[in-house]
GUMI-916113 format. One record per residue (C-alpha): x, y, z; residue in three letters; residue number from 1. Coordinates in nm, 3 decimals, always signed. Layout:
GUMI-916113
c1 c2 c3 type seq
X Y Z ALA NUM
...
This chain:
GUMI-916113
c1 c2 c3 type seq
-2.596 +0.651 +2.231 UNK 1
-2.864 +0.409 +2.354 UNK 2
-3.200 +0.490 +2.198 UNK 3
-3.056 +0.778 +1.995 UNK 4
-3.307 +0.926 +1.747 UNK 5
-3.350 +1.224 +1.519 UNK 6
-3.475 +1.429 +1.814 UNK 7
-3.119 +1.413 +1.950 UNK 8
-2.962 +1.581 +1.645 UNK 9
-2.793 +1.904 +1.761 UNK 10
-2.890 +2.236 +1.609 UNK 11
-2.732 +2.268 +1.262 UNK 12
-2.809 +2.635 +1.203 UNK 13
-2.534 +2.807 +1.007 UNK 14
-2.389 +2.481 +0.874 UNK 15
-2.378 +2.377 +0.509 UNK 16
-2.418 +2.010 +0.418 UNK 17
-2.372 +1.829 +0.089 UNK 18
-2.553 +1.495 +0.067 UNK 19
-2.501 +1.271 -0.237 UNK 20
-2.792 +1.057 -0.351 UNK 21
-3.035 +1.277 -0.158 UNK 22
-3.334 +1.210 -0.383 UNK 23
-3.435 +0.879 -0.222 UNK 24
-3.383 +0.629 +0.059 UNK 25
-3.150 +0.704 +0.347 UNK 26
-2.992 +0.992 +0.155 UNK 27
-3.327 +1.170 +0.136 UNK 28
-3.395 +1.114 +0.505 UNK 29
-3.044 +1.229 +0.600 UNK 30
-3.080 +1.550 +0.400 UNK 31
-3.431 +1.618 +0.530 UNK 32
-3.339 +1.574 +0.896 UNK 33
-3.031 +1.795 +0.864 UNK 34
-3.249 +2.061 +0.701 UNK 35
-3.507 +2.028 +0.978 UNK 36
-3.233 +2.109 +1.226 UNK 37
-3.138 +2.426 +1.040 UNK 38
-2.862 +2.319 +0.799 UNK 39
-2.841 +2.452 +0.448 UNK 40
-2.844 +2.134 +0.243 UNK 41
-2.723 +2.078 -0.112 UNK 42
-2.904 +1.781 -0.264 UNK 43
-2.643 +1.626 -0.493 UNK 44
-2.842 +1.404 -0.729 UNK 45
-2.778 +1.231 -1.060 UNK 46
-3.131 +1.249 -1.202 UNK 47
-3.263 +1.605 -1.224 UNK 48
-3.629 +1.504 -1.247 UNK 49
-3.617 +1.279 -0.941 UNK 50
-3.404 +1.532 -0.761 UNK 51
-3.657 +1.808 -0.824 UNK 52
-3.940 +1.589 -0.697 UNK 53
-3.739 +1.512 -0.382 UNK 54
-3.664 +1.880 -0.328 UNK 55
-4.034 +1.969 -0.350 UNK 56
-4.134 +1.688 -0.115 UNK 57
-3.864 +1.790 +0.132 UNK 58
-3.989 +2.148 +0.137 UNK 59
-4.339 +2.016 +0.209 UNK 60
-4.221 +1.785 +0.488 UNK 61
-3.982 +2.039 +0.639 UNK 62
-4.139 +2.384 +0.592 UNK 63
-3.878 +2.656 +0.576 UNK 64
-3.601 +2.412 +0.489 UNK 65
-3.301 +2.570 +0.316 UNK 66
-3.235 +2.314 +0.043 UNK 67
-3.130 +2.332 -0.318 UNK 68
-3.071 +2.080 -0.593 UNK 69
-2.740 +2.032 -0.776 UNK 70
-2.662 +1.777 -1.048 UNK 71
-2.396 +1.516 -0.967 UNK 72
-2.325 +1.188 -1.142 UNK 73
-2.061 +0.997 -0.947 UNK 74
-2.013 +0.760 -1.240 UNK 75
-1.873 +1.050 -1.444 UNK 76
-1.561 +1.226 -1.318 UNK 77
-1.639 +1.519 -1.544 UNK 78
-1.967 +1.563 -1.358 UNK 79
-1.787 +1.538 -1.024 UNK 80
-1.544 +1.812 -1.124 UNK 81
-1.824 +2.031 -1.260 UNK 82
-2.022 +1.992 -0.937 UNK 83
-1.723 +2.098 -0.727 UNK 84
-1.643 +2.392 -0.955 UNK 85
-2.004 +2.515 -0.963 UNK 86
-2.070 +2.479 -0.590 UNK 87
-2.137 +2.833 -0.471 UNK 88
-2.052 +2.774 -0.105 UNK 89
-1.697 +2.867 -0.006 UNK 90
-1.716 +2.637 +0.298 UNK 91
-1.873 +2.297 +0.355 UNK 92
-1.932 +2.184 +0.712 UNK 93
-2.056 +1.837 +0.628 UNK 94
-2.013 +1.605 +0.331 UNK 95
-2.221 +1.288 +0.338 UNK 96
-2.097 +1.042 +0.075 UNK 97
-2.421 +0.847 +0.061 UNK 98
-2.503 +0.764 -0.302 UNK 99
-2.427 +0.420 -0.434 UNK 100
-2.521 +0.124 -0.650 UNK 101
-2.552 -0.238 -0.544 UNK 102
-2.505 -0.578 -0.709 UNK 103
-2.542 -0.455 -1.065 UNK 104
-2.472 -0.664 -1.374 UNK 105
-2.133 -0.576 -1.515 UNK 106
-2.135 -0.216 -1.635 UNK 107
-1.874 +0.057 -1.676 UNK 108
-1.876 +0.422 -1.581 UNK 109
-1.827 +0.703 -1.832 UNK 110
-1.455 +0.685 -1.754 UNK 111
-1.434 +0.308 -1.805 UNK 112
-1.431 +0.192 -1.441 UNK 113
-1.631 -0.103 -1.314 UNK 114
-1.957 +0.063 -1.211 UNK 115
-1.973 -0.033 -0.843 UNK 116
-1.608 +0.048 -0.769 UNK 117
-1.625 +0.360 -0.985 UNK 118
-1.945 +0.497 -0.834 UNK 119
-1.928 +0.385 -0.472 UNK 120
-1.558 +0.453 -0.420 UNK 121
-1.382 +0.648 -0.694 UNK 122
-1.659 +0.904 -0.744 UNK 123
-1.670 +0.983 -0.373 UNK 124
-1.291 +0.979 -0.345 UNK 125
-1.271 +1.245 -0.618 UNK 126
-1.556 +1.450 -0.473 UNK 127
-1.407 +1.455 -0.123 UNK 128
-1.066 +1.556 -0.253 UNK 129
-1.213 +1.841 -0.457 UNK 130
-1.419 +1.967 -0.161 UNK 131
-1.156 +1.916 +0.108 UNK 132
-1.032 +2.280 +0.099 UNK 133
-1.387 +2.394 +0.177 UNK 134
-1.416 +2.140 +0.458 UNK 135
-1.089 +2.266 +0.604 UNK 136
-1.227 +2.621 +0.581 UNK 137
-1.526 +2.513 +0.792 UNK 138
-1.322 +2.340 +1.063 UNK 139
-1.344 +2.290 +1.354 UNK 140
-1.659 +2.087 +1.337 UNK 141
-1.639 +1.983 +0.972 UNK 142
-1.700 +1.616 +0.891 UNK 143
-1.685 +1.371 +0.605 UNK 144
-1.925 +1.079 +0.650 UNK 145
-1.902 +0.792 +0.402 UNK 146
-2.176 +0.531 +0.386 UNK 147
-2.044 +0.176 +0.366 UNK 148
-2.232 -0.150 +0.431 UNK 149
-2.227 -0.450 +0.660 UNK 150
-2.172 -0.644 +0.338 UNK 151
-1.818 -0.511 +0.320 UNK 152
-1.739 -0.845 +0.489 UNK 153
-1.796 -1.011 +0.149 UNK 154
-1.449 -0.915 +0.036 UNK 155
-1.150 -0.691 +0.066 UNK 156
-0.997 -0.487 -0.215 UNK 157
-0.759 -0.686 -0.435 UNK 158
-0.481 -0.447 -0.545 UNK 159
-0.400 -0.679 -0.838 UNK 160
-0.755 -0.663 -0.970 UNK 161
-0.924 -0.353 -0.830 UNK 162
-1.212 -0.369 -1.077 UNK 163
-1.266 -0.748 -1.097 UNK 164
-1.157 -0.771 -1.459 UNK 165
-1.078 -1.143 -1.441 UNK 166
-1.402 -1.276 -1.295 UNK 167
-1.686 -1.039 -1.216 UNK 168
-1.927 -1.140 -0.940 UNK 169
-2.177 -0.870 -0.860 UNK 170
-2.210 -0.925 -0.485 UNK 171
-1.836 -0.964 -0.430 UNK 172
-1.781 -0.647 -0.635 UNK 173
-2.029 -0.468 -0.412 UNK 174
-1.861 -0.592 -0.095 UNK 175
-1.522 -0.485 -0.224 UNK 176
-1.650 -0.138 -0.308 UNK 177
-1.785 -0.105 +0.046 UNK 178
-1.452 -0.223 +0.189 UNK 179
-1.294 +0.044 -0.030 UNK 180
-1.519 +0.301 +0.138 UNK 181
-1.386 +0.198 +0.479 UNK 182
-1.024 +0.188 +0.364 UNK 183
-1.074 +0.538 +0.223 UNK 184
-1.208 +0.664 +0.556 UNK 185
-0.924 +0.496 +0.742 UNK 186
-0.657 +0.661 +0.528 UNK 187
-0.833 +0.998 +0.518 UNK 188
-0.862 +0.996 +0.898 UNK 189
-0.493 +0.909 +0.929 UNK 190
-0.393 +1.192 +0.697 UNK 191
-0.618 +1.447 +0.866 UNK 192
-0.473 +1.353 +1.205 UNK 193
-0.117 +1.378 +1.073 UNK 194
-0.175 +1.728 +0.940 UNK 195
-0.341 +1.840 +1.262 UNK 196
-0.672 +1.908 +1.090 UNK 197
-0.996 +1.944 +1.282 UNK 198
-1.193 +1.781 +0.998 UNK 199
-1.324 +1.439 +1.110 UNK 200
-1.366 +1.142 +0.873 UNK 201
-1.612 +0.873 +0.984 UNK 202
-1.828 +0.603 +0.827 UNK 203
-2.171 +0.451 +0.875 UNK 204
-2.391 +0.175 +0.740 UNK 205
-2.771 +0.148 +0.745 UNK 206
-2.814 -0.221 +0.819 UNK 207
-3.085 -0.369 +0.601 UNK 208
-3.299 -0.072 +0.502 UNK 209
-3.572 -0.076 +0.241 UNK 210
-3.442 +0.137 -0.047 UNK 211
-3.433 +0.116 -0.427 UNK 212
-3.080 -0.031 -0.414 UNK 213
-3.219 -0.381 -0.378 UNK 214
-3.426 -0.362 -0.697 UNK 215
-3.199 -0.162 -0.929 UNK 216
-2.997 -0.455 -1.061 UNK 217
-3.304 -0.666 -1.142 UNK 218
-3.471 -0.368 -1.308 UNK 219
-3.161 -0.304 -1.518 UNK 220
-3.171 -0.664 -1.644 UNK 221
-3.552 -0.653 -1.685 UNK 222
-3.598 -0.948 -1.452 UNK 223
-3.938 -0.875 -1.306 UNK 224
-3.941 -1.179 -1.077 UNK 225
-3.616 -1.074 -0.910 UNK 226
-3.738 -0.719 -0.869 UNK 227
-4.065 -0.840 -0.715 UNK 228
-3.878 -1.077 -0.482 UNK 229
-3.658 -0.791 -0.358 UNK 230
-3.964 -0.574 -0.299 UNK 231
-4.134 -0.849 -0.097 UNK 232
-3.820 -0.910 +0.109 UNK 233
-3.795 -0.538 +0.183 UNK 234
-4.151 -0.535 +0.312 UNK 235
-4.100 -0.846 +0.523 UNK 236
-3.770 -0.788 +0.699 UNK 237
-3.609 -0.452 +0.617 UNK 238
-3.619 -0.152 +0.844 UNK 239
-3.742 +0.181 +0.710 UNK 240
-3.521 +0.444 +0.545 UNK 241
-3.587 +0.662 +0.851 UNK 242
-3.431 +0.397 +1.072 UNK 243
-3.156 +0.319 +0.822 UNK 244
-3.048 +0.684 +0.814 UNK 245
-2.983 +0.702 +1.189 UNK 246
-2.619 +0.579 +1.177 UNK 247
-2.537 +0.836 +0.906 UNK 248
-2.703 +1.113 +1.104 UNK 249
-2.523 +1.007 +1.420 UNK 250
-2.187 +1.007 +1.245 UNK 251
-2.268 +1.347 +1.096 UNK 252
-2.386 +1.526 +1.410 UNK 253
-2.318 +1.350 +1.742 UNK 254
-2.056 +1.520 +1.962 UNK 255
-1.860 +1.204 +2.050 UNK 256
-1.766 +1.100 +1.695 UNK 257
-1.394 +1.030 +1.651 UNK 258
-1.163 +0.986 +1.355 UNK 259
-1.227 +0.661 +1.167 UNK 260
-1.539 +0.572 +1.367 UNK 261
-1.786 +0.335 +1.202 UNK 262
-2.151 +0.334 +1.308 UNK 263
-2.432 +0.093 +1.231 UNK 264
-2.752 -0.052 +1.380 UNK 265
-2.733 -0.214 +1.722 UNK 266
-2.889 -0.551 +1.638 UNK 267
-2.669 -0.786 +1.432 UNK 268
-2.568 -0.522 +1.175 UNK 269
-2.935 -0.520 +1.079 UNK 270
-3.161 -0.281 +1.271 UNK 271
-3.194 -0.063 +1.578 UNK 272
-3.038 +0.251 +1.723 UNK 273
-2.687 +0.345 +1.606 UNK 274
-2.379 +0.212 +1.785 UNK 275
-2.012 +0.174 +1.696 UNK 276
-2.010 -0.115 +1.454 UNK 277
-1.782 -0.412 +1.406 UNK 278
-1.575 -0.405 +1.089 UNK 279
-1.346 -0.640 +0.900 UNK 280
-0.987 -0.616 +1.017 UNK 281
-0.868 -0.556 +0.661 UNK 282
-1.043 -0.217 +0.662 UNK 283
-0.796 -0.102 +0.928 UNK 284
-0.484 -0.210 +0.737 UNK 285
-0.254 +0.091 +0.688 UNK 286
-0.069 -0.062 +0.395 UNK 287
-0.389 -0.156 +0.212 UNK 288
-0.546 +0.185 +0.267 UNK 289
-0.235 +0.367 +0.147 UNK 290
-0.215 +0.146 -0.162 UNK 291
-0.581 +0.204 -0.249 UNK 292
-0.532 +0.578 -0.195 UNK 293
-0.240 +0.593 -0.438 UNK 294
-0.433 +0.392 -0.698 UNK 295
-0.739 +0.615 -0.653 UNK 296
-0.537 +0.932 -0.709 UNK 297
-0.391 +0.779 -1.024 UNK 298
-0.725 +0.662 -1.161 UNK 299
-0.921 +0.979 -1.086 UNK 300
-0.649 +1.239 -1.136 UNK 301
-0.755 +1.399 -0.806 UNK 302
-0.450 +1.445 -0.584 UNK 303
-0.520 +1.546 -0.225 UNK 304
-0.324 +1.845 -0.103 UNK 305
């Protein structure tokens, strides 16, 4: 694992990958590098215009890449269902749950969920459940990789207040949504193991990578000074999206990945080559993960079978 880079990605010829949020940041890099190694990649993007621009750029950067754009808004369960129903592929070898929002002012999804919990967790929970039969069809070798964050340490999921209805704090809400990602992976891995499935569920985080996540909240509130501050901080201390995508790519392709693994940058959860990452002990709690799973099935209407 030491010094692992994109040149170490195994050949992906014949494999189909779905990458959410593939129009920018680490999602774009993840999709591009999988395509460069021969995978057929579905770019699952919310914004069609930005998605089309990303698709064209990817074809220019990776000549011959087999990529196509598909519309997916994780903040709308109707869109999630439509994406799964319209997906032409009868098997999916790799699902990368990458898209997300960070530290937004209080907003709600189309279905009325708090935006960070609804997008980062519930949208991906529903998508994975709807695509799981196609992942099983691709096994052995199929994987679900969910992108969490080192900031999951900001807080665990509170089953009494899943969506922070009583007192919303944007950074705590973000941390809880990223803990939810890890609890989801933990429970999915447990269930896959129990059923004897060859599908592997793992997680990754990018460290501090320069993406548009850091500026989205300030832009939404039209606070130019905050947006500029985030941009300057990105330039000063963040690693590039290419570096930030390495843990996701490792989790997606490396041969030694195990159920419920969690990968991140080597140096202080911040930067460097991917390694198995530390995680909060609450993200390995069987009772908490089972409780969140039951609540997620109830809220989304997607029941895993």
